[in-house]
C-alpha positions in Angstrom: 0.0 0.0 0.0 1.3 3.5 -0.8 2.2 5.7 2.1 -0.2 8.5 2.7 0.9 11.9 1.4 2.3 14.3 4.0 -0.3 16.6 5.5 -0.1 20.2 4.1 -1.9 23.2 5.2 -4.2 25.2 2.8 -1.5 27.8 2.5 1.2 25.2 1.7 -1.1 23.5 -0.9 -1.8 26.9 -2.5 1.9 27.5 -2.8 2.4 24.1 -4.5 -0.1 25.2 -7.1 1.5 28.6 -7.7 4.9 27.1 -7.9 3.6 24.8 -10.7 3.2 27.9 -12.9 7.0 28.1 -13.1 7.1 24.4 -14.3 4.4 24.9 -16.9 3.2 28.5 -17.3 -0.5 28.6 -18.1 -0.2 30.6 -21.2 2.3 28.1 -22.8 -0.5 25.6 -23.1 -1.7 27.6 -26.1 1.7 27.5 -27.7 1.6 23.7 -28.5 2.7 22.6 -31.9 3.1 19.0 -33.2 6.6 17.7 -32.5 9.0 17.7 -35.5 9.5 13.9 -35.0 5.8 13.2 -34.4 5.0 9.6 -35.2 2.7 8.8 -38.1 -0.8 8.4 -36.6 -1.4 5.4 -38.7 1.7 3.8 -37.3 0.4 4.4 -33.8 -2.9 2.7 -34.7 -1.2 -0.2 -36.4 0.9 -0.8 -33.2 -2.3 -0.9 -31.2 -3.9 -3.3 -33.7 -1.1 -5.9 -33.1 -2.7 -6.9 -29.7 -6.3 -6.9 -31.1 -8.5 -9.4 -32.9 -7.4 -9.1 -36.5 -10.9 -9.7 -38.0 -12.3 -6.7 -36.1 -9.5 -4.2 -36.8 -11.1 -3.2 -40.2 -14.3 -2.3 -38.3 -12.3 0.0 -36.1 -10.7 1.6 -39.1 -14.0 2.1 -40.7 -15.6 3.7 -37.7 -12.6 6.0 -37.2 -12.6 7.0 -40.8 -16.3 8.1 -40.7 -15.5 11.7 -39.5 -12.8 13.8 -37.8 -14.7 13.4 -34.5 -14.9 9.6 -34.9 -11.1 9.7 -35.5 -10.5 11.7 -32.4 -12.6 9.2 -30.3 -10.5 6.3 -31.5 -7.1 8.1 -31.4 -6.5 8.4 -27.7 -3.1 6.9 -28.1 -2.2 9.4 -30.8 -3.2 12.3 -28.6 -1.5 10.9 -25.5 1.8 11.1 -27.3 1.1 14.7 -28.4 0.2 15.9 -24.9 3.4 14.4 -23.5 5.6 16.6 -25.7 4.9 19.7 -23.7 5.8 20.6 -20.1 3.1 19.7 -17.6 2.0 21.1 -14.3 3.0 18.1 -12.3 -0.3 18.4 -10.4 -1.5 14.8 -10.5 -5.0 13.5 -10.4 -6.6 10.2 -11.4 -7.1 10.9 -15.0 -10.1 9.6 -17.0 -7.5 9.3 -19.7 -10.0 9.6 -22.5 -12.2 12.6 -21.5 -13.8 13.4 -24.8 -17.3 14.7 -24.6 -19.0 11.4 -25.5 -17.4 9.7 -22.6 -19.7 11.7 -20.3 -23.2 10.5 -19.8 -26.0 9.1 -17.6 -26.0 6.0 -15.4 -27.8 4.7 -12.3 -26.3 5.0 -8.8 -26.8 2.0 -6.5 -29.6 4.0 -5.0 -31.3 4.2 -8.4 -30.8 7.9 -8.8 -29.9 8.9 -12.4 -26.5 10.7 -12.4 -24.4 12.6 -15.0 -20.7 11.8 -14.8 -17.7 10.4 -16.6 -18.5 6.9 -17.8 -15.4 5.5 -19.6 -12.2 4.6 -17.8 -10.3 2.2 -20.0 -7.3 4.6 -20.1 -7.5 5.8 -16.5 -4.1 6.5 -14.8 -2.6 9.1 -12.5 -1.2 12.0 -14.5 -1.2 15.8 -14.9 -4.8 17.2 -14.6 -4.6 19.4 -17.7 -4.3 16.3 -20.0 -8.0 15.5 -19.4 -9.0 19.2 -19.8 -7.1 19.4 -23.1 -8.7 16.2 -24.5 -12.2 17.5 -23.5 -11.4 20.8 -25.1 -10.1 19.3 -28.3 -13.1 17.1 -28.6 -15.5 20.0 -28.2 -13.6 22.0 -30.9 -13.8 19.1 -33.3 -17.5 18.4 -32.6 -18.5 22.1 -32.8 -16.7 22.3 -36.2 -18.6 19.2 -37.4 -21.9 20.8 -36.3 -21.1 23.7 -38.6 -20.1 26.3 -36.0 -17.8 29.1 -37.1 -14.4 29.7 -35.5 -15.6 32.2 -32.9 -18.5 30.0 -31.8 -16.1 27.0 -31.6 -13.9 29.0 -29.3 -16.9 30.0 -27.2 -17.9 26.4 -26.7 -14.4 25.4 -25.6 -14.1 28.5 -23.3 -17.4 27.4 -21.6 -16.0 24.0 -20.7 -12.7 25.3 -19.4 -14.2 28.2 -17.5 -16.7 25.8 -15.8 -13.8 23.5 -14.9 -11.7 26.4 -13.4 -14.6 27.9 -11.5 -15.8 24.6 -10.1 -12.3 23.6 -9.0 -12.2 27.0 -7.2 -15.5 26.3 -5.6 -14.5 22.8 -4.4 -11.2 24.2 -3.1 -13.2 26.1 -0.5 -15.1 23.0 0.7 -14.2 20.3 3.2 -13.2 16.8 2.3 -16.6 15.0 2.8 -18.6 17.6 1.0 -16.3 17.2 -2.0 -16.4 13.4 -1.8 -20.2 13.3 -1.7 -20.8 15.9 -4.4 -22.6 14.6 -7.5 -24.8 15.8 -10.4 -28.3 14.4 -10.2 -29.7 14.3 -13.8 -33.1 15.7 -12.6 -31.3 18.8 -11.4 -30.4 19.5 -15.0 -34.0 20.3 -15.8 -34.3 23.2 -13.4 -32.4 25.6 -15.7 -34.1 24.4 -19.0 -37.2 25.7 -20.7 -39.2 24.9 -23.8 -37.8 22.5 -26.4 -34.5 22.0 -24.6 -36.3 20.9 -21.5 -38.6 18.5 -23.4 -35.6 17.0 -25.3 -33.8 16.5 -22.0 -36.8 15.0 -20.3 -37.2 12.5 -23.2 -33.5 11.6 -22.9 -33.8 10.9 -19.2 -36.9 8.8 -19.7 -35.1 6.8 -22.4 -32.1 6.2 -20.1 -34.3 5.0 -17.3 -35.7 2.3 -19.7 -32.2 1.0 -20.5 -31.7 -1.9 -18.2 -30.9 -5.7 -18.4 -34.5 -6.5 -19.3 -34.4 -4.2 -22.3 -30.9 -5.4 -23.3 -32.0 -9.0 -23.1 -35.1 -8.3 -25.2 -32.9 -6.7 -27.9 -29.9 -9.1 -27.8 -31.4 -12.5 -27.1 -33.9 -15.0 -28.6 -35.5 -18.2 -27.5 -33.5 -21.2 -28.7 -35.2 -24.5 -29.9 -34.5 -26.0 -26.5 -36.6 -23.3 -24.9 -33.8 -21.3 -23.2 -32.8 -17.8 -24.0 -29.5 -17.2 -25.9 -27.8 -14.2 -27.6 -28.8 -13.7 -31.2 -25.9 -14.0 -33.6 -25.5 -10.8 -35.6 -22.0 -11.2 -37.0 -19.6 -9.6 -36.9 -21.0 -7.4 -34.1 -22.6 -10.1 -31.9 -21.7 -13.8 -32.2 -21.0 -17.0 -30.4 -17.3 -17.9 -30.9 -17.0 -21.3 -29.2 -17.2 -20.6 -25.4 -16.6 -23.5 -23.0 -19.4 -23.3 -20.4 -17.3 -24.7 -17.6 -14.5 -22.2 -18.3 -17.0 -19.3 -18.3 -18.3 -20.4 -15.0 -14.8 -20.5 -13.6 -14.0 -17.0 -14.9 -17.3 -15.8 -13.4 -16.2 -17.2 -10.0 -12.9 -15.3 -10.3 -14.7 -12.1 -11.1 -17.1 -12.7 -8.2 -14.2 -12.8 -5.8 -13.3 -9.1 -6.6 -16.8 -7.9 -5.6 -17.7 -6.7 -2.1 -19.1 -9.6 -0.2 -22.7 -8.4 -0.2 -22.7 -7.8 -4.0 -21.1 -11.2 -4.5 -24.0 -12.7 -2.6 -26.4 -10.9 -4.8 -24.6 -12.3 -7.9 -24.9 -15.8 -6.4 -28.6 -15.6 -6.9 -28.2 -15.6 -10.7 -27.4 -18.6 -12.8 -25.3 -18.6 -15.9 -27.1 -18.9 -19.3 -25.0 -17.8 -22.3 -22.0 -15.8 -23.6 -21.3 -14.0 -26.9 -18.7 -11.7 -28.3 -19.9 -8.1 -28.8 -18.2 -5.3 -30.6 -18.6 -1.9 -28.9 -17.5 1.7 -29.3 -14.9 3.1 -31.7 -11.5 3.0 -30.0 -12.3 -0.2 -28.2 -13.0 -2.2 -31.3 -10.7 -5.1 -31.7 -10.1 -5.6 -28.0 -11.9 -8.7 -26.6 -15.3 -7.7 -25.4 -18.1 -10.1 -24.4 -21.6 -10.1 -23.0 -22.8 -12.7 -20.4 -26.4 -13.5 -19.8 -27.5 -14.5 -16.3 -31.0 -15.4 -15.0 -32.3 -14.5 -11.6 -35.8 -15.4 -10.3 -37.0 -16.5 -13.7 -36.6 -15.8 -17.4 -38.1 -12.4 -16.9 -35.4 -11.4 -14.5 -32.2 -11.3 -16.6 -28.9 -9.7 -15.8 -26.6 -8.8 -18.8 -23.0 -8.2 -17.9 -20.3 -6.8 -20.2 -16.8 -8.2 -20.0 -14.2 -5.9 -21.5 -10.5 -6.5 -22.1 -8.3 -4.0 -20.3 -5.0 -3.4 -21.9 -2.3 -1.0 -20.8 -3.4 2.6 -20.7 -2.4 4.7 -23.7 -0.9 7.2 -21.1 1.4 4.6 -19.6 4.4 5.3 -21.8 4.3 8.9 -20.7 2.9 9.0 -17.2 4.3 5.7 -15.9 2.6 2.4 -15.2 0.6 3.3 -12.1 0.3 1.2 -9.0 -1.8 -1.7 -10.4 -0.2 -4.6 -12.3 -3.6 -5.9 -13.3 -5.2 -3.6 -15.9 -8.7 -4.7 -15.0 -8.1 -3.7 -11.4 -6.6 -0.4 -12.7 -9.8 0.4 -14.5 -12.1 -0.6 -11.6 -10.0 1.3 -9.0 -9.8 4.4 -11.2 -13.5 4.4 -11.8 -14.4 3.9 -8.2 -12.1 6.8 -7.2 -13.3 9.2 -9.9 -17.1 8.6 -10.2 -19.6 9.9 -7.7 -21.1 6.4 -7.7 -20.2 3.2 -9.6 -21.9 0.1 -10.9 -22.6 -2.4 -8.2 -21.3 -5.2 -10.4 -18.0 -3.5 -11.3 -15.2 -6.1 -10.9 -12.3 -7.7 -12.7 -10.5 -11.0 -13.4 -7.8 -12.6 -15.5 -9.0 -14.5 -18.6 -7.5 -17.0 -21.0 -3.9 -16.4 -22.1 -3.4 -14.2 -19.0 -5.5 -11.3 -20.5 -7.0 -8.8 -18.1 -10.7 -8.0 -18.1 -13.2 -5.9 -16.1 -16.9 -6.6 -15.7 -19.9 -4.3 -15.3 -23.6 -4.2 -16.3 -24.1 -3.7 -20.0 -26.9 -1.3 -19.4 -28.0 0.3 -16.2 -30.0 3.4 -17.1 -27.1 4.5 -19.3 -27.4 7.3 -21.8 -25.3 9.8 -23.7 -25.9 13.0 -25.5 -26.5 13.2 -29.3 -23.9 15.8 -29.9 -24.5 16.0 -33.6 -28.0 17.3 -33.1 -27.2 19.9 -30.5 -28.0 23.6 -31.1 -25.3 26.2 -30.6 -26.7 27.1 -27.2 -27.2 23.5 -26.2 -23.6 22.6 -27.1 -22.3 25.5 -25.0 -24.4 24.3 -22.0 -23.2 20.7 -22.5 -19.6 21.9 -22.6 -20.0 23.7 -19.3 -21.6 20.6 -17.7 -18.8 18.4 -18.8 -16.2 20.9 -17.5 -18.0 20.9 -14.1 -18.1 17.1 -13.9 -14.5 16.8 -14.8 -13.5 19.3 -12.0 -15.5 17.2 -9.5 -13.8 14.0 -10.7 -10.4 15.5 -10.3 -11.1 17.0 -6.9 -11.8 13.5 -5.5 -8.3 12.3 -6.3 -6.0 15.3 -6.7 -5.1 18.4 -4.7 -8.0 20.7 -5.7 -6.5 23.5 -3.6 -3.2 23.4 -5.5 -5.0 23.0 -8.9 -7.2 26.0 -8.1 -4.1 28.1 -7.2 -2.5 27.1 -10.4 -5.5 28.0 -12.5 -6.1 31.3 -10.7 -9.2 33.6 -11.0 -8.5 35.1 -14.4 -9.1 33.4 -17.8 -5.4 32.9 -18.7 -5.8 29.1 -18.5 -9.1 29.2 -20.4 -7.7 31.2 -23.3 -4.6 29.0 -23.5 -6.6 25.8 -23.6 -8.9 27.2 -26.2 -5.9 28.1 -28.4 -4.6 24.5 -27.9 -8.0 23.1 -28.9 -8.0 25.1 -32.1 -4.6 23.9 -33.1 -5.3 20.3 -32.1 -8.5 20.3 -34.1 -6.5 21.1 -37.2 -4.0 18.4 -36.5 -6.8 15.9 -35.9 -8.5 16.9 -39.2 -5.2 16.2 -41.0 -4.8 12.9 -39.2 -8.3 11.9 -40.2 -7.7 12.8 -43.8 -4.5 10.6 -43.6 -6.6 7.6 -42.5 -9.4 8.3 -45.0 -6.9 8.5 -47.8 -5.2 5.3 -46.7 -8.6 3.6 -46.7 -9.4 4.9 -50.2 -6.1 3.7 -51.6 -6.3 0.3 -50.0 -3.3 0.9 -47.7 -5.7 0.4 -44.7 -8.5 -2.1 -44.7 -11.8 -0.8 -43.4 -15.3 -2.2 -43.0 -18.6 -0.4 -42.3 -20.3 -2.2 -39.4 
């Protein structure tokens, strides 16, 4: 176990933050340029593909080639290398590691409240707080451009997110430890500031999220087999049975169960194993090994659908170091529990065949995400501010919020610098996407639409 950090007073922590400005002056964040020896982004993606399922890599390529924003989503490894080329603040938090705007969304707390929070932690690792802020900012710039916004509006969207982050960190710096730890964003609270069409759309989105559960997932993904039991419907290449040994799955299920708190393990014991299938998900995750497991509780109308995702090394590891966990499934679970206001009750991990690392969670538990492509200008600015607020709360749980607040200060120096970075990075990302699209068109890179 790591030794606890030495106790510092508020004044001492404030001085740590101010001293970090000498290490990485805030304004220099806006001076970022691609390194002269920057690796070919396609080479970075090919290196990742070496550890992935070869038959699924073309699907990943096809999804990333769909648009500049889709490319950004899948290119976390590319951006990690870019961020590491500049000096950093040294103010460490538990990074999400992939804090683009679609990795924020709705999910259910154990108390069945619908929360808005970060919801993807495959790349989580301790690192400098600004890397998450910069990835969020770049994603907003790219998304706003795709939505047809002009340069000044794109800048305003990014500034909304960074301003919200800075101001909320400042607010949290003035609170005690427990109030910060318990702080969360209840989805219903989002409605209080909305009117008219935006309120109606948000209410519809919340209602849809509340309907997304294991019963709905089972209804969509399963069918009744000739022997009368339910099984996953084969929809290759996205969902398919690929020769699972039932005894082996049960053994892996037992290993996963051992990582749950005892009371949740007892709850899991009330379900029996039914079926397993491989399921393709996301953009950047395509090609990693991902499965769904169907369990049955009281009867056939009481299903539980769990997702089992392979956890590989974080894309940040070559630059931020390996972190404290040797098991990448445990790394994801521990990072999620530390960062989220509340986490899935079935979040756990285990080691699979060939020593591969996996983590488990519910496939759907009142989950929902924003449809960014349909947002109005005003809606995108509001969503950007919400994401910035959530990211600040997440960082305040694991990092020194007082030091970060002192580094950021009360002026908009940091905001403007990150906005300038986002503008430049959006241009680099557009060029990277064009490189991939051209390689697909020429046949250099194989891609499939799926």
